[in-house]
C-alpha positions as CSV (number, residue, x, y, z in Angstrom):
1,X,82.8,149.3,51.5
2,X,83.0,148.6,55.2
3,X,83.2,145.1,56.6
4,X,82.2,144.4,60.2
5,X,84.9,143.0,62.4
6,X,83.9,140.4,64.9
7,X,85.4,139.9,68.3
8,X,86.6,136.4,67.4
9,X,88.5,137.8,64.5
10,X,90.3,140.2,66.8
11,X,91.2,137.4,69.2
12,X,92.5,135.3,66.3
13,X,94.7,138.2,65.1
14,X,96.0,138.6,68.6
15,X,96.9,134.9,68.8
16,X,98.8,135.1,65.6
17,X,100.6,138.3,66.7
18,X,102.1,136.6,69.8
19,X,105.8,136.4,69.2
20,X,107.8,133.2,70.0
21,X,109.6,133.2,73.3
22,X,108.7,133.8,77.0
23,X,105.9,136.2,78.1
24,X,104.2,137.2,81.3
25,X,100.4,137.0,81.2
26,X,97.3,137.0,83.4
27,X,94.8,134.2,83.5
28,X,91.3,135.1,82.4
29,X,89.5,131.7,82.6
30,X,90.2,128.1,83.2
31,X,88.5,125.0,81.8
32,X,86.8,122.4,84.0
33,X,89.7,119.9,83.8
34,X,92.3,122.7,84.1
35,X,94.1,121.8,80.8
36,X,93.0,124.7,78.6
37,X,93.3,128.3,79.9
38,X,92.5,131.6,78.4
39,X,95.2,134.2,79.1
40,X,95.7,137.9,78.3
41,X,99.0,139.3,77.0
42,X,99.2,143.1,76.3
43,X,95.5,143.4,75.9
44,X,95.1,140.4,73.6
45,X,93.6,137.1,74.7
46,X,95.0,133.7,73.7
47,X,94.3,130.0,74.5
48,X,97.2,128.3,76.3
49,X,97.9,124.8,77.4
50,X,99.2,124.0,80.9
51,X,102.7,122.4,80.6
52,X,103.2,119.1,82.4
53,X,106.0,120.7,84.5
54,X,103.5,123.4,85.8
55,X,102.3,121.5,88.9
56,X,100.6,124.4,90.6
57,X,97.3,124.7,88.9
58,X,96.6,128.3,87.6
59,X,93.6,130.2,88.7
60,X,91.9,133.3,87.3
61,X,93.8,136.5,87.9
62,X,97.1,134.7,88.4
63,X,100.2,136.1,86.8
64,X,101.9,133.3,84.8
65,X,104.9,132.7,82.7
66,X,104.2,131.6,79.1
67,X,106.3,130.1,76.4
68,X,105.2,130.5,72.8
69,X,106.4,128.7,69.7
70,X,105.1,128.7,66.2
71,X,102.3,126.2,66.9
72,X,101.3,126.3,70.6
73,X,101.4,128.4,73.8
74,X,102.4,126.7,77.1
75,X,102.0,127.9,80.7
76,X,105.3,127.2,82.5
77,X,104.7,128.5,86.0
78,X,102.5,130.6,88.2
79,X,104.4,133.7,89.2
80,X,102.0,135.6,91.4
81,X,98.6,135.0,92.9
82,X,96.6,138.0,94.1
83,X,93.5,136.0,95.2
84,X,93.4,134.8,98.8
85,X,92.6,131.2,97.6
86,X,95.1,128.4,98.4
87,X,97.0,126.5,95.7
88,X,96.5,123.1,94.3
89,X,99.2,120.7,93.1
90,X,98.3,118.4,90.3
91,X,99.0,117.4,86.7
92,X,96.8,119.0,84.0
93,X,93.8,117.1,82.8
94,X,93.4,115.2,86.1
95,X,96.2,112.6,85.3
96,X,97.7,110.2,87.8
97,X,100.5,111.6,89.9
98,X,103.1,109.8,92.0
99,X,105.7,111.0,94.5
100,X,108.7,108.9,95.1
101,X,111.7,109.3,97.4
102,X,113.8,107.8,100.2
103,X,112.1,110.0,102.8
104,X,108.9,112.0,102.1
105,X,107.5,114.3,104.8
106,X,104.2,116.1,104.6
107,X,103.8,118.8,107.3
108,X,100.6,120.8,108.0
109,X,100.5,123.4,110.7
110,X,96.7,123.1,111.3
111,X,95.0,120.3,109.4
112,X,95.8,117.5,106.9
113,X,92.9,116.1,104.9
114,X,92.9,113.0,102.7
115,X,89.9,112.4,100.5
116,X,89.6,109.4,98.1
117,X,87.2,106.6,97.1
118,X,89.9,104.2,98.2
119,X,93.1,104.5,100.2
120,X,95.7,101.8,100.3
121,X,98.6,101.7,102.8
122,X,101.4,99.2,102.2
123,X,104.2,99.4,104.8
124,X,106.2,97.2,107.1
125,X,105.8,99.5,110.1
126,X,102.9,101.9,110.8
127,X,102.9,104.3,113.7
128,X,100.1,106.6,114.6
129,X,100.6,109.1,117.3
130,X,97.6,111.3,118.3
131,X,96.2,112.9,121.4
132,X,92.7,112.0,120.1
133,X,91.7,109.6,117.4
134,X,88.3,108.9,115.8
135,X,87.4,106.2,113.3
136,X,84.0,106.6,111.6
137,X,82.9,104.1,109.0
138,X,80.2,101.5,108.1
139,X,82.7,98.6,108.1
140,X,86.1,98.4,109.8
141,X,88.1,95.2,109.3
142,X,91.4,94.4,111.0
143,X,93.3,91.3,109.9
144,X,96.6,90.7,111.7
145,X,98.7,87.8,113.1
146,X,99.0,89.6,116.4
147,X,97.3,92.7,117.8
148,X,98.5,94.5,120.9
149,X,96.4,97.3,122.4
150,X,97.6,99.3,125.4
151,X,95.6,102.2,126.9
152,X,95.2,104.0,130.2
153,X,91.5,104.3,129.6
154,X,89.6,102.4,127.0
155,X,85.9,102.6,126.2
156,X,84.0,100.4,123.7
157,X,80.4,101.2,122.7
158,X,78.4,99.1,120.2
159,X,74.8,98.1,119.5
160,X,76.0,94.5,118.9
161,X,79.4,93.2,119.9
162,X,80.6,89.7,118.9
163,X,83.9,88.3,120.0
164,X,85.1,85.0,118.5
165,X,88.3,83.2,119.4
166,X,89.8,79.8,119.5
167,X,91.3,80.5,122.9
168,X,90.6,83.6,125.0
169,X,92.6,84.6,128.1
170,X,91.4,87.6,130.1
171,X,93.6,88.9,132.9
172,X,92.0,91.5,135.3
173,X,94.4,92.4,138.0
174,X,92.0,94.3,140.2
175,X,88.3,94.7,139.6
176,X,86.0,93.3,136.9
177,X,82.5,94.7,136.8
178,X,79.7,93.6,134.5
179,X,76.3,95.3,134.5
180,X,73.7,93.9,132.1
181,X,69.9,93.2,131.9
182,X,70.3,89.5,130.8
183,X,73.3,87.3,130.7
184,X,73.4,83.9,129.1
185,X,76.5,81.7,129.3
186,X,76.6,78.4,127.4
187,X,79.6,76.1,127.9
188,X,79.7,72.8,125.9
189,X,82.6,71.5,127.9
190,X,83.7,72.1,131.5
191,X,83.1,75.4,133.3
192,X,85.4,75.9,136.3
193,X,85.7,78.9,138.7
194,X,88.1,79.4,141.5
195,X,88.0,82.2,144.0
196,X,89.0,82.9,147.6
197,X,85.6,84.3,148.4
198,X,82.5,84.4,146.2
199,X,79.2,85.9,147.0
200,X,76.0,85.2,145.0
201,X,73.1,87.5,145.8
202,X,69.8,87.4,144.1
203,X,66.6,89.3,144.8
204,X,64.1,86.5,144.0
205,X,65.2,83.0,142.9
206,X,68.4,81.1,142.8
207,X,68.3,77.8,140.8
208,X,70.8,75.1,140.3
209,X,69.7,72.6,137.7
210,X,71.6,69.5,136.8
211,X,71.8,65.7,137.0
212,X,74.1,66.0,140.0
213,X,74.6,69.0,142.1
214,X,77.4,68.8,144.7
215,X,78.0,71.4,147.4
216,X,81.1,70.8,149.5
């Protein structure tokens, strides 16, 4: 009597035949969360678990180091990667990860990208040095006791710009130019202007309206 042998039975026999100890294997497939991986050792396939100490996430076709005991198979490290894809550092199963040290330096030769739903920076001193900087967002809020901005050339462009301050001091050493379609200035207290020479030129009408108008 001949009994059919299924592929699953062959894989199960292969898993039981893996001896305890260290082995080199090749990754066949990786689960969505990266915690369960199918590996191939000497023609037999086994299911392995990524060890917490294996921070480089394995990818298909990677050559890896396994450790097998009686109950489970662990992936300890990625030994070789033949695919041109880059590597990813992270804990298996998408767990939280923290890096702590007296001094931590992240250096990228071409580009550094940070992607997250929320980014928090807590520091006593923040320095940003860049030849060109761009901020793009729907809402940008800056709260500080004192803000100092120094620039050789500064440009501000907005559809609506509102400046509110208890006391505002503007010091223009040379030239102040304003070009607008309509300007409305409302002063509830006293408005005072002092100048060595002032020229007011209008194309149509000039009107001074008040209870008392004094020209001296």
